[in-house]
N, C-alpha and C positions, 0 to 999 in steps of 0.2 A: 407297670414296673414288674420286672421278673423276680422270681424267687428261685432259690436253689432247687426247689421241687419241680420247677419247670424243665430241668435238665436231667439226663440220666447218663451214668457211666456204663459203657457197654464192653463186655468181654464176650466176644463171639455173639451168640444169639441171646445172651442173658443181659438184663439191665438191672442196675443198682442205683439207689440214691447216691449221688456223687460226693459223699462225705466219708472220709477215711480218718479214723482216730489213730494218731501216731503211736509208735511203740516206745514207751518210756520205761526204761529199766532203772533200778532193779525192782521188778514187780510193782511199778507205779501204774503202768497200763496192765491192770490185772485181767485175769480171765473174765471176771464179772463185767468189767468195762467193755472188753472186746465182745462178749456175748450179747450185751445190750445193743451194740452197733449192728451186729449181725441180725438180731431180732427185728431191728428197725429197717432192714434191707440196705444197710450200709456196709462198711468194711471196718472191722476192728483189728487192732494189733495186740499181740502179747509180745514180750521180749524174752530172749533166751539168755540175757545177761545174768551171770552167776546162777545158772539154772539148778545147780546142785543145792545151793542154799534155799532157793525158791521151793524146790521139792521138799526139803527138810521141813520148812515152815508149813507147807500145805498138806503134806502126806505122811508126816512123822517118819520120814526116812532118816538115815544117819550118815549121809555122804560127807558132810563137812566134819563131823565128829570123827569119823573113821580116817579121813585124810589127815586131820590134825594129829591124831594118835600115831599114824604111820610116820609122819615127819617131825614129831615132837623133838627129836634129838637135834634138829637143825635150827630151832627157833632163834638161838643166839648167834648163829653163824651169819656173817654178812654175805656169804655166797649162797644164792638160792637156786643154782643151776640144777641141783638134784631133785627139786620139787617138781614132780610130774603129775599129770592127771591120768587116772585109770580110764582108758578110753571106753571100756565096757560099761563102767559105772556112769560115765558121762552120757553115753547113749541111753542108758536106762533112765536117768533123770530127765533127759530131753523127751523121751517117748512118754514118760509118765505125765509130765507137765502138759505137753501138747495133747496127748491122747485123752486125758481127763477133760480138757477144755473142749475138744471136738465132740466128745460124748455128750456134753451138756448143751451143745449148740441147738438153737431153735430159730425158726425164721429162714428167710431166703437169702440173707446176706452172707458175707464171707469173713473168715478169720485168717489173718496172716501172722507170721512170726518175723520179728525184726532181728536180723543176725549181723552183729558188728564184726568186721574183719579185724579191728583193733583189739579184740579179745584174743590175744595171741597165745596165752595159756601155756607158755614154754613148749609149744609145738604148733606153730601157726597153721601149717597146712593140715596136719593130722587131726587136730582138734576141730578145725572148721569143717573138715570132711565129715567127721562123726556127727557134729551138730546138724549139718544140712541134711545128711542122709537119714538121721533119726527123725528129723522133723517130717520128712516125706513119709517115712514108715508109719508115723503116728497119725497120718491123714490130714495134715495141715492143708488148708485151701491154697495158700501161697506163701512165698518167702520174699521178704524185702531185704536186700543186701545193703548194709549201711556202714558208716564209719570206716571208709577205706575205698580203694579203687577196684578191688575185686577182679583183678585181671584173670585170675585162674579159678574163680569160684564155680563158674558153670561147669568146668571140666571135672570138678570134684564130685559132681552128681550126674555126669553125662550117662553113666551106665545104670542109673536108677530107673526102674520101670515107670516112675511118675515124672521123669525129667521133662517130658513134653506135655504132661497132663496138668501138673500144678502151675499156678500163676507165679512167675518169677520176675522180680523187678529190682531196680537199682536206684539208689539215691545219689544224685549228682548236684553240683552247684555251679556247673559251667558247661558250655558246649564242648570244650576241650576234653573234660573228664568223660563225657558221654562218647565222644569220638574214639578215644583210646579204648574204652571198655568194649565198644562194638568191634573195633579192629582186632583186639586181642581174642575175642570169642567168635570171630567170623567162621573159623574152620569147623565149628560145631553145628553150623546151620541152624542156630537156635536164637532168635531175637528175644529180648526181654518182652514180657507181656505188658509192662507198664514202666514208666519212668517218673520218679518223684523228684521234682526240682525244688530243692530246699534253699531258701533265701537267707539273708544275713540276720533276720529278726527271729529266727527259730530258737528254741530252747536247747540247753545242753551243748554238746559239741557242735562246732560250726565248721563248714567246709571252706573256710576262708582264713586268711591271716588276720593279724590285728588291724588291718585296714578294712575290715568287714563293712564299716559304715559307708565306704565308697561304692558299694554295690546295691542293687535294687532288684527285688524279685520279679517285678513286671518286666524289666529289661531283660533279665536272664531268661525268663519264660518265653518272651518273644524271639530271642535269639535261638533257643532250642527248637521252638515250633517252626521257625524258618528253616533250620537245618533239616528237621524231619521231613518237611515238605519238599525241600530241594532233593533229598535222597529218596523220596517216595516211600518213606517208612511210616506205616499206619500203626503207630504205637501210642496208646493213651498217655497223656502227660498229666500228672497230678501236681498242682502247685502247693507249696508248703512254706510256712514261716511267717507269722504276723497276720494271719487271716483271722480276724477277731469277731466279725459279724457276718451274717448271711449276705449282706450287701457286698462286703469285701469279697466273699466267695463268688458271688455273681459276676463281679468285675473280671475275675479270671476265667470263669466259664464262658462269658460272652466273648472273651479275647481268644478263645480256642482251647483252653484247658479242658480235659475230660472230667476232672474232679479236683477236690481240694483235700489236703491233709491238715487236720487241726488237732491241737493237744492242750494248749494252755488253759482253755476254759474248762476242760474236764478235770483239772488238778484239784478242784474244790467240789467234786461230786462225791457222793457217798461211795460209789463203786471204785474210785481211785484208791490205790494202795498206800498213799501217804498217810502217816498218822494224823489224827484230827488236829493236834496242836500245831503240826507243820502246815497243814492246810490253812490255818488261821494266819500263820506267818506270810503265806503267799497272798492271801486276800487283803491283808493289812499293809502290804508293801507300797511304798511311794516310788515314783519314777526314778528318783535319785538313788534308790536302794538296789537297783539292778545294774550289775556290772559285767564286763567281759574280761576274763583274765587268762593266764597261761599256766594255771596250777595243775592241769590234767597231765599225768605222765604220758598220755598218748601223743602229745605234741600239738594237738588241736586246741585252739582257743575254746573257752567254755563260758557260757552265760549262766549267771547264778545270782542269788540274793547276796548282798555284801556282808550280811550278818550270818552267813552259813558257817556252822561250827567247823567244817573241814578246813577253812582257811587258817593257816598258821598252826594247825594241830600237828605236833611232832610225835605221833604215836609210832610204836615199833611196827615195822612192816609185817602184815599178817599173811605172808605168802604160804606158810605151811597149811593154813586153813583155806585160803582162797587162791591167790596167785594168778588171777585171770589176766593181768597185764604183763606178766613175765614174757619177754621176747624170746626169740629162738636160742639165745645164749643164757637164758635164765636171769636176765637183768630187767630192771625197771627204773625209770628216771627218779621215782620217789626214793628208792633204796639208796641211790647215789646221794641225793640231797640229805636224807636222814643220816647216813654215815658221815657225811661232811660236817653236819652240825654236832653230832656226837663227838667227833674228833676235836672240834673247835671248843666244845664245852664239856669236857670229860667229867666234871664234878656236878653238873646240873641234873636234877631229877626230872624236870619238865623241859623237854626239848621243844623249841619252836622252829618249824620249817615253813617258810613263807613262799618259796618259789614253786613247790610241788606239793601234792597231797596223796595220801594213801587211798586212792579212789575206791578200791575194792571194799575195804573196811567201812569207809564213810558212806558209800552208797548202800551197803548192806544194812547199816544202822540208820538210814534216812537222815544222815547228817551232812549230805552234800546237796544243797538246795538249788539244783539247776532249774532254770525257768526260761520262759519266752520273754521277749522284749516287752510285750503288752501285759505282763502280769499285774502291773500297777493299775490296770483298768478292771481287774476282777471285782473290786468293790462296787463297781457300777452294775454288776450283773445279779446282785442279790440284796438281801435286807440286813442292815445292822441291827443287832439285838440289844436289849437293854443292858446286858452285862458287858457290852463292848465287842463281843465276838460277832461273827457273820454267819448267817444261815447257810448251811451247805445245800447243794442242789442234787437233783437226780440226773443221771446221764441222759435219760430220756428227755428231760426238760431242755438240756443244753443242745442235744442233737436236733430236736424239733425246732428249737429257736433258730439254729442255723438253717434248717430246711425250709421254714415258712416265713421268716422275718423279711421285712422290706424297709427301705429308706434308712438303713443303718440303725434301726431300732433294736433294742435288746429287751426281751420280755422278762420281767421279774417273776420269780416264782410266787405261788400263793404263800402268804405268811403262815408258817406252821402254828397250830393252835397253842402248843405249849409256850411258844415264843411271845404270844399275845398276852399271856397271863403274868 
């Protein structure tokens, strides 16, 4: 019976353990988590979601404070079009976060950054160009383009000296999305170095409609593999979404995938950026606690725990401080919903907004508990402690369990000494 360790993900002449840890924002996939994956000869992701806030937390910068001060006069204005990002400061935050991560890297693995197109930031093209180029400047090993079709993203960095050196990949959920991406970028004569195929059981935003349950990762994977073969395109395919055990991973590797991307099981590791109390919410969740809804202002369905505090929270839009989802006109779906409820309930102090959420503020405060479909199985991967909490794990333990387990088994960690007393 084969293990994940019997396979290798190849980029050119170099080989890696075919395990990629997904890029969970905001700073849920921390530098520490990505660094562990790289140390173990796999691939780790950090995310550049709300990178200025991440920089402030990690390096004592004042990007958010300064932006809030600059636009404080506009806080009570329903029109947010004036709120812009200083592109120089955005580049500085990106280079700082990524540069410090790369400086700390040990081992032969790789570190990628996940860049979401839906972080439109009241300047979709300009802000994405800055984020991508600054990531390359900072020495990132690779960039994963996510949350969008990215038709023009390659063109934004085509003049960068590392355009053909860094590993560049795209997340898709259908053959059609991949076909359009390749066609739109054909004139650049630059194929993606990898393709992540994300199925309907993934965490967070989904590349499907509310009919997501009608789709299957194995089927989509085989369709894309067949397309790549027919077009004679030798591009590694990474399967993602609902891969919970090493045996799950092997089933995709044996079927032709070059690697797998996993994330859910790493949410309850010490290296994950979620607060400890939120990690306990994840591991205690039951299957019926996991839902898919449409509250994200991006327009994509999103999977989360049903008790997530962001649901129904009618907080004032925090665009002056954040504003990462403002579109090219300075608008956001949550602002519309919030203003509607305020107009309908002018005397209410506590506004309830059920159809959308202020994703920036809630992700920043770890109050939007997005999760993978199999989060309810996390309790089977660790020990329940006498106080009712669950023992957290190390990223190395989870990584190696994926790498070496067989027969759908999950290795429990050694019970911590203090937990035995």
